[in-house]
C-alpha positions in Angstrom: 146.8 132.4 12.0 149.5 130.6 14.7 149.1 132.0 18.3 151.6 134.1 18.3 150.4 136.6 15.8 146.8 136.2 17.9 149.1 138.0 21.0 150.7 140.0 18.5 147.3 140.9 17.1 145.7 141.7 20.8 148.7 144.2 21.3 148.1 145.9 18.2 144.5 146.4 19.1 145.9 147.4 22.5 148.0 150.3 21.0 145.1 151.7 19.4 143.2 152.3 22.8 146.1 153.1 25.5 149.3 154.6 25.3 151.9 152.5 26.6 154.6 153.9 28.9 158.4 153.4 28.1 160.4 150.5 29.6 162.0 152.0 32.8 163.9 148.8 33.8 164.6 145.3 32.7 165.9 142.5 34.8 168.0 139.2 33.6 169.2 136.4 36.1 172.9 135.2 35.4 172.6 132.3 32.8 173.4 129.1 34.3 175.0 125.8 32.3 172.3 123.3 32.3 169.1 124.8 33.4 168.6 127.5 35.9 168.2 126.7 39.1 165.0 128.2 40.9 165.7 131.5 42.5 166.9 132.4 38.9 164.0 131.1 36.3 162.2 134.1 35.5 163.5 137.2 33.6 161.2 140.7 33.4 160.2 144.1 32.2 159.3 146.9 34.1 157.7 150.0 32.9 157.2 153.5 33.9 153.9 153.0 35.0 154.5 150.7 37.8 153.2 147.5 35.5 155.5 144.4 34.8 155.4 141.2 32.9 158.1 138.1 33.6 159.1 135.7 30.9 160.7 132.4 32.0 164.1 131.8 30.8 163.9 128.4 28.7 167.4 128.4 27.3 169.9 126.1 25.8 173.3 126.1 26.9 174.1 127.3 23.7 172.3 130.7 23.6 174.7 131.4 26.9 177.1 133.9 24.9 174.2 135.8 23.3 172.1 135.7 26.3 174.8 137.1 28.6 175.4 140.1 25.6 171.9 141.4 26.9 172.7 144.9 29.0 169.3 146.7 30.8 170.3 149.6 29.1 169.3 148.7 25.6 166.3 148.5 26.8 165.8 151.5 29.1 163.3 154.0 27.7 162.1 152.3 24.5 158.8 151.1 23.8 157.8 147.7 24.9 155.6 147.2 21.9 159.0 147.4 19.8 159.6 144.1 21.5 155.9 142.4 22.2 155.6 142.1 18.5 158.6 140.4 17.8 157.0 137.4 19.1 157.0 134.5 17.1 160.2 135.0 15.8 161.7 131.8 16.4 164.5 133.4 18.1 164.5 132.0 21.9 165.9 134.7 23.3 163.6 137.2 21.5 160.3 135.4 22.1 161.3 135.6 25.5 161.8 139.3 26.1 159.0 139.6 23.9 156.4 137.5 26.4 157.6 139.5 29.4 156.8 143.2 26.9 153.4 141.5 26.5 152.8 140.8 29.8 153.7 144.2 30.4 151.9 145.8 28.3 148.6 144.0 29.5 149.4 144.7 33.0 149.9 148.1 32.1 146.4 148.2 30.4 145.0 146.3 33.4 146.5 148.9 35.7 145.2 152.0 33.9 141.1 150.6 33.3 140.8 149.1 36.8 140.2 145.8 35.4 138.7 143.9 38.0 140.3 140.4 37.8 139.5 137.0 39.8 141.8 134.9 42.1 140.1 132.5 42.6 142.2 130.3 40.6 143.5 126.6 42.6 145.8 124.5 42.3 144.4 122.2 40.0 143.0 125.3 37.3 139.6 125.1 38.4 139.3 121.7 36.8 137.2 120.1 39.3 138.7 116.9 39.0 136.9 113.6 40.0 137.3 109.8 40.3 135.8 109.5 36.6 137.9 112.1 34.8 141.1 111.0 32.5 143.5 114.0 33.4 146.2 115.4 30.5 148.4 117.3 32.9 151.3 119.3 30.1 153.9 119.5 32.1 155.1 118.2 34.8 153.7 119.6 37.7 154.8 117.1 40.4 153.2 118.4 43.7 149.6 118.2 42.2 150.5 114.3 41.0 149.6 113.1 44.5 146.1 115.3 44.8 144.8 113.9 41.2 145.7 110.0 42.0 144.5 110.6 45.7 141.1 111.7 44.2 141.5 108.4 41.8 141.4 110.3 38.3 143.7 108.6 35.5 146.4 110.8 35.2 148.9 111.0 31.8 151.8 113.4 31.6 153.1 114.8 28.5 156.3 116.0 28.9 158.8 117.2 26.2 161.9 116.3 28.5 162.7 112.6 27.8 165.1 112.7 31.4 161.9 112.9 33.4 161.0 109.2 32.4 163.7 107.9 34.0 163.5 110.8 36.6 160.3 109.0 37.6 159.6 105.6 36.5 156.6 105.4 38.8 154.9 108.5 36.9 152.4 108.3 33.6 154.9 110.8 31.8 155.2 110.1 27.8 156.3 112.2 24.9 153.7 111.4 22.9 151.2 114.5 22.8 148.3 112.3 20.8 147.3 110.6 24.1 145.7 113.9 25.3 142.8 113.3 22.6 141.0 110.9 25.5 141.6 113.1 28.2 138.4 115.2 29.1 140.0 117.3 31.5 144.1 119.1 30.9 146.1 121.1 32.8 148.2 122.9 30.6 151.7 125.0 32.1 151.4 128.4 30.3 155.2 127.9 29.3 154.0 126.0 26.2 153.1 129.5 24.7 156.9 130.4 25.2 158.2 127.0 23.1 155.4 127.1 20.8 154.1 123.7 21.7 150.7 125.1 22.9 149.0 125.1 19.2 149.9 121.6 18.3 148.7 120.3 22.1 145.0 122.5 21.6 145.2 120.5 18.2 144.8 117.4 19.6 142.6 118.0 22.4 138.8 117.1 22.2 136.9 120.0 21.3 134.5 118.8 24.0 138.2 118.6 26.9 137.8 121.5 29.7 141.8 123.0 29.4 143.3 125.0 32.1 146.4 127.2 31.3 148.2 128.2 34.8 151.8 129.5 35.2 152.9 132.8 36.6 153.8 134.0 33.3 150.5 134.2 32.3 150.0 138.0 33.2 147.9 138.9 30.1 144.7 138.9 28.9 143.2 135.6 27.8 141.5 136.8 25.0 143.9 134.4 22.1 143.9 131.3 24.5 140.0 131.8 25.2 139.4 131.8 21.3 141.5 128.9 20.7 139.0 126.7 23.1 140.7 127.3 27.1 138.1 127.5 29.4 140.9 128.9 32.4 143.7 130.6 32.3 145.1 131.4 35.8 148.7 133.4 36.2 150.0 136.6 38.2 149.6 140.0 37.8 152.9 142.5 39.2 151.3 145.0 41.7 154.8 146.7 41.8 157.4 146.6 39.5 160.2 147.8 40.8 159.5 146.1 43.9 159.8 143.1 42.0 162.9 143.5 40.4 164.5 143.9 43.4 163.2 140.4 44.5 164.1 138.5 41.4 167.7 140.6 41.6 168.3 138.9 45.5 166.3 136.0 44.5 163.8 136.4 47.0 160.3 135.1 47.0 158.0 137.2 45.6 155.5 137.5 48.6 153.1 140.6 48.3 154.9 142.1 45.2 152.6 139.6 42.6 148.8 138.7 42.9 147.2 135.9 41.4 144.4 136.3 38.8 142.2 133.9 37.1 140.0 134.4 34.4 137.0 131.9 33.0 135.7 131.9 29.9 132.2 131.7 30.6 132.1 135.0 32.8 135.0 136.8 30.8 134.0 140.5 29.4 136.9 141.5 27.2 137.7 145.1 26.8 140.2 144.5 23.2 
């Protein structure tokens, strides 16, 4: 069963235990040809309970016309589960909205159950990097490259964007995901869940590799990822959905509207 189906299965299980509030608002940043600028990377769904979920706007220019037809009134008042269960339909716009809805539902349940989340995530996803390690970095975390190199660890960066190889000729960037086979520690962007590449990535990783998935769009329960062999999931929860959407609309920093979270498989207790 694909990872997308595991996320949908998780939402279905949660729906048997909890009532999900309706969507109170949704935010779509303006579409920018050639890629979204930093202040317009994310869209978000907020629920009537105050919970919210975000997703990355990861769309090609050919999707601009379809994206620009999205209007908040078409979503407000609807059940977020309706959109969450469309995850895995291969339409990148629907996938984007689905992931935001999954995050919002999970964060509503966390609020309702007073679920305790850790915040002990570091910038390297708790990898505890040493000079003897071979690190696989999936997605270019440019701010962390120097940290890893200063420690003396070997690094390979896996990217889907071929232009980055030309842009950063001094970095060990490759399009060949099979190079992860020899890595004992993996730091992976959570965007791989949205672009449907994580199944392939996990499929080539060594069974003994320590795998950490991090990124702001990882605001869901980690059960599907832990079942796939992931060790750490680090993301964010939104503390005030209404405030967060206002900040997004103004292109401002998130500040205290969000909180970093961390799930570690070795100590995680599921409620699903």
